[in-house]
NUDRENLO-839162 format. One line per 5 residues: number of its first residue (from 1); for each residue x negated, y, z negated of N, C-alpha, C. Coordinates in steps of 0.1 Angstrom, whole numbers. Last residue first. Example, Ala and Ser with C-alpha at 12.3 -4.5 7.8 and 13.67 -1.06 7.14 Angstrom:
residues 2
2) -128,-22,-71,-137,-11,-71,-129,0,-79 ~ -132,-57,-78,-123,-45,-78,-132,-33,-78
end
This chain:
residues 98
98) -159,371,375,-165,363,364,-178,370,360 ~ -128,385,386,-143,385,386,-148,379,373 ~ -102,369,399,-107,374,387,-122,373,387 ~ -80,375,426,-93,369,422,-98,376,409 ~ -46,371,425,-57,380,424,-69,373,419
93) -29,348,446,-33,352,433,-45,361,433 ~ -9,360,473,-22,354,469,-25,358,454 ~ 20,356,493,12,363,483,0,354,480 ~ 45,364,518,33,356,514,25,364,503 ~ 76,368,519,65,377,514,53,369,509
88) 98,353,524,93,361,534,81,370,531 ~ 104,335,505,113,346,506,109,356,517 ~ 83,317,507,96,313,512,106,324,513 ~ 64,333,494,63,330,508,76,326,514 ~ 74,333,467,73,346,475,72,343,490
83) 72,305,462,85,312,461,85,325,469 ~ 45,299,465,55,293,475,68,301,474 ~ 35,313,444,31,317,457,41,312,467 ~ 47,297,424,50,311,424,47,317,438 ~ 34,272,428,49,273,429,53,288,431
78) 8,279,422,11,275,436,26,276,438 ~ 9,285,395,6,296,404,10,292,418 ~ 36,265,380,22,269,382,21,280,393 ~ 58,253,354,55,258,368,40,261,368 ~ 60,242,329,71,241,338,68,245,352
73) 38,247,315,42,233,314,54,231,324 ~ 33,274,316,25,265,325,29,250,324 ~ 57,297,319,53,286,311,46,276,319 ~ 47,331,329,54,318,330,49,308,321 ~ 47,363,343,45,355,330,53,343,331
68) 33,381,368,43,371,365,38,364,353 ~ 31,410,386,26,404,374,37,394,369 ~ 24,418,419,35,414,410,28,407,398 ~ 15,445,441,12,434,432,24,431,424 ~ 12,470,454,16,457,462,12,445,454
63) 9,493,441,-3,484,442,-1,472,450 ~ 36,502,443,25,510,448,12,502,450 ~ 50,481,430,52,483,444,40,491,450 ~ 48,459,409,40,471,410,40,475,425 ~ 71,440,390,66,444,404,60,458,403
58) 71,416,368,69,430,368,63,434,382 ~ 89,391,352,83,395,365,83,410,365 ~ 90,365,329,89,379,331,83,382,345 ~ 92,337,328,99,345,318,99,360,320 ~ 96,308,346,92,322,347,100,330,337
53) 107,283,345,95,285,336,91,300,337 ~ 118,279,378,119,275,364,106,277,357 ~ 123,306,399,114,296,396,115,292,381 ~ 138,329,401,145,316,403,136,304,400 ~ 121,350,399,129,347,387,137,334,389
48) 110,351,425,102,346,414,110,342,401 ~ 132,362,439,126,349,443,118,343,431 ~ 135,387,426,146,377,426,141,363,429 ~ 111,399,434,114,397,420,125,386,418 ~ 113,400,462,102,393,456,106,389,441
43) 136,417,464,136,404,470,125,395,463 ~ 126,440,452,138,434,447,139,419,451 ~ 105,448,468,102,444,454,114,437,448 ~ 119,454,493,109,443,492,107,439,477 ~ 133,478,494,140,465,491,131,454,488
38) 115,498,500,121,498,487,128,485,483 ~ 88,483,519,99,491,517,105,490,503 ~ 66,465,519,65,478,526,76,488,524 ~ 49,439,510,59,447,504,57,462,510 ~ 27,424,520,39,426,528,50,434,523
33) 9,418,500,6,429,509,18,433,518 ~ 8,410,470,19,408,480,18,420,490 ~ -10,393,446,-11,403,456,-1,400,468 ~ -1,385,414,0,381,428,-1,393,437 ~ -15,377,383,-12,388,392,-12,383,407
28) -2,357,357,-9,358,369,-5,371,377 ~ -1,343,325,2,355,333,-7,355,345 ~ 14,319,304,3,323,313,8,335,321 ~ 23,309,271,26,316,284,14,320,291 ~ 12,276,261,13,290,259,16,297,272
23) 28,246,251,21,254,261,23,269,257 ~ 23,229,221,32,236,229,24,245,239 ~ 9,215,202,8,210,216,17,218,225 ~ -9,230,176,3,227,183,1,223,197 ~ -37,212,161,-29,224,165,-17,220,173
18) -54,194,149,-53,194,164,-46,206,169 ~ -48,196,122,-61,202,127,-61,203,143 ~ -24,181,121,-25,195,117,-37,202,122 ~ -33,156,129,-23,163,137,-23,178,133 ~ -50,150,107,-55,150,121,-46,158,130
13) -32,149,86,-43,159,86,-49,161,100 ~ -17,126,94,-11,139,92,-21,151,93 ~ -37,106,93,-30,109,106,-23,123,105 ~ -43,106,66,-53,109,76,-47,113,89 ~ -19,97,55,-24,111,51,-35,115,62
8) -18,72,66,-8,81,69,-13,96,66 ~ -41,60,54,-40,61,69,-30,72,73 ~ -33,61,27,-45,68,32,-45,70,47 ~ -10,45,28,-9,59,24,-21,67,29 ~ -22,21,35,-12,27,44,-10,42,41
3) -38,16,13,-44,18,26,-34,24,36 ~ -20,12,-8,-29,23,-8,-35,26,5 ~ -8,-12,0,0,0,0,-9,13,0
end
């Protein structure tokens, strides 16, 4: 009985130290050079909001960029690019300098 309690206590401590397994929100900036009129940002935003896991879409029309916050357990950057492309606005993730 003592061995079971020791094993159980060890397992609980291990789980606590491992931290939560929940995904954290990710943010990506998409460059959408084809946004040229006032209606374009609306179309792009609606397309991205339909992607499961997207929690926030911020269109920066002047910069021709979209900042997208999403749950990486439900979607990914490729799905976001596909959504804008399917809506008629091809996009590319912004390159991050290292």
